[in-house]
C-alpha positions as CSV (number, residue, x, y, z in Angstrom):
1,M,10.1,-41.8,1.5
2,T,9.3,-38.5,0.5
3,K,8.9,-36.1,3.3
4,P,5.4,-34.5,3.8
5,I,5.1,-30.7,2.3
6,I,3.8,-27.7,4.1
7,I,2.9,-24.7,2.1
8,L,3.0,-21.4,3.8
9,K,1.5,-18.4,2.1
10,I,2.4,-15.1,3.6
11,G,-0.3,-12.4,2.6
12,G,0.9,-9.4,0.9
13,S,-0.7,-7.1,3.2
14,L,1.4,-8.4,5.9
15,I,4.7,-7.3,4.4
16,A,3.7,-4.5,1.8
17,P,0.3,-3.0,3.3
18,K,-1.9,-2.2,0.2
19,T,-2.9,1.1,2.0
20,A,0.7,2.5,1.3
21,K,0.4,4.8,-1.8
22,K,3.8,3.5,-3.2
23,P,5.8,0.1,-2.8
24,T,6.8,0.0,0.7
25,V,8.0,-3.1,2.9
26,D,7.0,-3.1,6.5
27,F,10.4,-4.5,7.4
28,K,9.5,-4.8,11.1
29,T,6.8,-7.3,10.4
30,L,8.8,-9.2,7.8
31,K,11.9,-9.6,9.7
32,R,9.9,-10.8,12.8
33,I,7.9,-13.4,10.4
34,C,11.2,-14.5,8.9
35,M,12.3,-15.1,12.4
36,E,9.4,-17.4,13.3
37,I,9.8,-19.2,9.8
38,G,13.5,-20.0,10.5
39,S,13.0,-21.0,14.2
40,A,10.4,-23.6,13.0
41,Y,12.3,-24.6,10.0
42,K,15.3,-25.7,12.1
43,K,13.0,-28.0,13.8
44,I,11.2,-29.5,11.0
45,K,13.7,-29.6,8.3
46,N,14.6,-33.1,8.4
47,K,11.0,-34.2,8.8
48,K,9.2,-32.0,6.1
49,N,9.5,-30.1,3.3
50,L,8.6,-26.2,2.7
51,V,7.1,-24.1,0.2
52,V,6.8,-20.5,0.8
53,I,4.5,-18.2,-1.4
54,H,4.0,-14.5,-0.8
55,G,1.6,-12.0,-2.2
56,A,2.4,-8.9,-3.6
57,G,1.0,-6.4,-1.4
58,N,1.5,-2.9,-2.6
59,F,4.1,-3.8,-5.1
60,G,1.4,-5.1,-7.3
61,H,-2.0,-4.3,-6.3
62,L,-1.6,-0.5,-6.7
63,I,-0.1,-0.6,-10.4
64,V,-2.4,-3.3,-11.5
65,A,-5.4,-1.4,-10.1
66,R,-4.3,1.8,-11.8
67,T,-3.4,0.1,-15.3
68,G,-6.2,-2.7,-15.4
69,I,-3.6,-5.0,-16.7
70,H,-5.6,-7.9,-14.5
71,R,-8.4,-7.5,-17.5
72,G,-5.8,-8.2,-19.9
73,I,-3.4,-6.1,-22.5
74,K,-5.6,-3.5,-24.1
75,S,-2.6,-1.3,-25.6
76,E,1.0,-1.0,-26.1
77,K,1.5,0.9,-22.9
78,N,0.1,-2.3,-21.0
79,L,3.3,-4.2,-22.2
80,I,5.4,-1.8,-20.2
81,D,2.8,-1.9,-17.2
82,F,2.9,-5.7,-17.5
83,A,6.8,-5.8,-17.3
84,E,7.2,-3.4,-14.8
85,T,4.6,-5.2,-12.3
86,Q,6.7,-8.3,-12.9
87,R,10.0,-6.3,-12.2
88,L,8.3,-4.8,-9.0
89,Q,7.4,-8.5,-7.8
90,N,10.6,-9.8,-8.4
91,Q,12.1,-6.9,-6.5
92,L,9.9,-8.0,-3.4
93,N,10.7,-11.5,-3.9
94,V,14.4,-10.8,-3.5
95,I,13.8,-9.0,-0.1
96,V,11.7,-11.5,1.2
97,T,14.2,-14.4,0.6
98,K,17.1,-12.2,1.5
99,E,15.2,-12.0,5.3
100,L,14.7,-15.6,5.0
101,I,18.3,-16.6,4.3
102,K,19.3,-14.4,7.1
103,N,17.3,-16.6,9.6
104,G,18.8,-20.0,8.0
105,V,16.2,-21.0,5.7
106,P,17.6,-21.8,2.2
107,A,15.2,-19.5,0.6
108,F,15.4,-20.1,-3.1
109,P,13.6,-17.4,-5.3
110,F,11.1,-19.1,-7.9
111,Q,9.5,-17.0,-10.2
112,S,5.8,-18.1,-10.5
113,S,4.8,-16.6,-14.1
114,G,7.9,-18.5,-15.6
115,H,6.0,-22.0,-15.0
116,A,2.3,-20.7,-15.3
117,L,-0.4,-20.3,-18.1
118,M,-3.7,-18.7,-17.3
119,K,-7.0,-18.8,-19.4
120,K,-9.4,-15.9,-18.9
121,G,-8.0,-15.0,-15.7
122,K,-7.9,-18.8,-14.2
123,L,-4.8,-20.6,-13.6
124,S,-5.0,-23.4,-16.3
125,K,-1.6,-24.9,-15.9
126,F,1.6,-24.5,-13.5
127,S,4.8,-26.6,-14.2
128,T,5.7,-28.3,-10.9
129,G,8.8,-30.2,-12.0
130,A,11.3,-27.8,-11.0
131,I,9.6,-27.3,-7.5
132,K,9.8,-30.9,-6.9
133,E,13.6,-31.3,-7.9
134,L,14.4,-28.2,-5.7
135,L,12.5,-29.9,-2.8
136,K,14.6,-32.9,-3.3
137,T,17.7,-30.8,-3.4
138,G,16.8,-29.5,0.1
139,V,16.1,-25.9,-0.6
140,V,12.9,-24.0,0.1
141,P,11.2,-22.5,-3.1
142,V,9.8,-19.1,-2.4
143,A,7.2,-18.4,-5.1
144,Y,4.8,-15.4,-5.3
145,G,1.8,-13.6,-6.7
146,V,2.5,-12.2,-10.1
147,P,1.0,-11.1,-13.6
148,A,1.2,-14.0,-15.6
149,C,0.7,-14.9,-19.5
150,D,-2.7,-15.5,-20.6
151,I,-3.6,-17.1,-23.8
152,H,-7.0,-15.4,-24.2
153,Q,-6.2,-11.8,-22.7
154,G,-2.2,-11.6,-23.0
155,C,-2.1,-11.0,-19.3
156,S,-3.8,-11.7,-16.2
157,I,-3.0,-12.3,-12.2
158,L,-1.9,-15.2,-10.8
159,S,-2.3,-14.7,-7.0
160,G,-0.8,-16.4,-4.0
161,D,-4.2,-17.7,-3.0
162,E,-4.3,-19.5,-6.4
163,I,-0.8,-20.6,-6.4
164,A,-1.1,-22.1,-2.8
165,P,-4.2,-24.6,-3.1
166,Y,-3.0,-25.7,-6.9
167,L,0.4,-26.6,-5.4
168,A,-0.9,-28.3,-2.5
169,E,-3.0,-30.7,-4.6
170,K,-0.4,-31.3,-7.2
171,L,2.4,-32.0,-4.6
172,N,0.0,-33.7,-2.2
173,A,1.0,-31.3,0.5
174,E,0.1,-32.2,4.0
175,A,-1.2,-28.7,5.0
176,I,-1.4,-25.0,3.7
177,I,-0.9,-22.2,6.3
178,H,-2.6,-19.0,5.2
179,A,-1.1,-16.0,7.3
180,T,-3.2,-13.2,7.1
181,D,-3.6,-9.6,8.6
182,V,-7.0,-10.9,10.5
183,D,-7.3,-13.5,13.1
184,G,-9.1,-15.9,10.5
185,V,-12.6,-16.0,9.0
186,F,-15.2,-14.0,10.8
187,T,-19.0,-13.9,10.8
188,I,-18.7,-10.1,9.4
189,D,-15.7,-8.1,8.6
190,P,-13.8,-7.6,12.0
191,K,-12.3,-4.4,10.6
192,K,-15.8,-2.6,10.2
193,S,-17.8,-4.2,13.4
194,R,-16.7,-5.3,16.9
195,K,-19.7,-7.6,16.4
196,A,-17.4,-9.9,14.3
197,R,-17.1,-13.5,15.7
198,L,-14.3,-15.8,14.6
199,I,-15.1,-19.3,12.8
200,R,-13.1,-21.8,14.3
201,K,-13.6,-24.5,11.8
202,I,-15.3,-24.5,8.2
203,T,-16.3,-27.8,6.8
204,R,-18.9,-29.0,4.4
205,A,-21.4,-29.3,7.2
206,N,-21.6,-25.4,7.7
207,L,-20.4,-24.1,4.1
208,K,-23.8,-22.6,3.5
209,R,-23.7,-20.7,6.6
210,I,-20.1,-19.6,6.1
211,K,-20.3,-18.1,2.7
212,R,-22.9,-15.7,3.8
213,C,-20.2,-14.4,6.2
214,L,-17.6,-14.2,3.8
215,S,-16.6,-10.6,2.7
216,E,-14.3,-8.9,0.2
217,S,-11.1,-7.2,1.3
218,A,-11.0,-3.9,2.6
219,A,-8.4,-2.4,1.0
220,I,-7.4,-2.4,-2.9
221,D,-7.2,-6.0,-4.0
222,V,-7.8,-6.9,-7.7
223,T,-7.4,-10.7,-6.6
224,G,-10.5,-11.0,-4.2
225,G,-10.5,-10.9,-0.3
226,M,-11.3,-13.6,2.2
227,K,-14.2,-15.0,0.3
228,E,-12.3,-15.8,-2.7
229,K,-9.3,-17.1,-0.6
230,V,-11.6,-19.5,1.2
231,S,-13.6,-20.5,-1.9
232,K,-10.3,-21.9,-3.5
233,L,-9.4,-23.8,-0.4
234,L,-12.9,-25.6,-0.1
235,T,-11.9,-27.0,-3.7
236,M,-9.5,-29.4,-2.3
237,K,-8.9,-32.1,0.4
238,T,-6.0,-30.6,2.0
239,K,-6.1,-29.2,5.7
240,A,-5.7,-25.4,5.9
241,F,-5.1,-23.1,8.5
242,I,-6.3,-19.1,8.4
243,L,-4.3,-17.2,11.2
244,N,-3.1,-13.8,12.0
245,G,0.6,-13.1,10.8
246,R,0.7,-10.2,12.9
247,K,0.5,-11.8,16.3
248,R,3.6,-13.3,17.3
249,N,4.6,-17.0,17.0
250,L,1.3,-18.2,15.5
251,I,2.9,-18.8,12.3
252,K,5.9,-20.7,14.1
253,H,3.1,-22.9,16.0
254,A,1.3,-23.8,13.0
255,M,4.3,-24.9,11.0
256,L,5.2,-27.1,13.9
257,G,1.7,-28.4,14.1
258,K,0.7,-26.4,17.3
259,A,-2.0,-24.0,15.7
260,T,-3.7,-22.3,18.3
261,R,-6.1,-19.3,17.5
262,G,-7.4,-19.0,13.9
263,T,-9.7,-20.9,11.2
264,V,-9.4,-24.5,10.2
265,V,-10.6,-25.4,7.0
266,K,-11.2,-29.0,6.5
267,L,-13.7,-31.1,4.4
């Protein structure tokens, strides 16, 4: 029998804060997150499969915002920008997988752009054959947000927030865990107001009210903020958790099916 699949998406803002002015890794947070993943993985590896996806953070959003390649290839220089952004994402992926391997996770670097095809900024196709076989083998594919080939404009951004629900649907995943830099979805931006209240559950019943609460990311982000993240999750049936990856053990507990504080998205 095929083992259930958990998809864990680590926000780029956690491991490479977008407020940085150059590609910089928050190693303290990355090491702690990878320790949590490793601890939970040892307990679930015989029962469940794991796919990890991480965002680009300052390894991607800074150069993309500066060059505009998310809107397509407009000049010969953009080809260099396209290639350099891919190189930077690869570099971050190597750093992430290295830390996971240190913690006993057979993390397998998985270049998302080599399997994806975009159309006008939207993910059109993503070949899942390799991921399925890797999971059968027993490794943990670690994919990541990246600029990818767009048949209409040459290049657009394939975000981790887009990869996660796509793979969840194609792989029939049991759950998606979104580790972000806030406690979940709030009534208003918690980074701007103390009046913000955590929304613990999002369903079709309260969707209209929730949409009015969603806000865009406060930092430089060319792939959209919480609004875009939740909108994608609401196109599918897989249960999802949005939690604060900065708080100790929340990722670990969610992987073990014991999620506490955060927002549950369930149709």
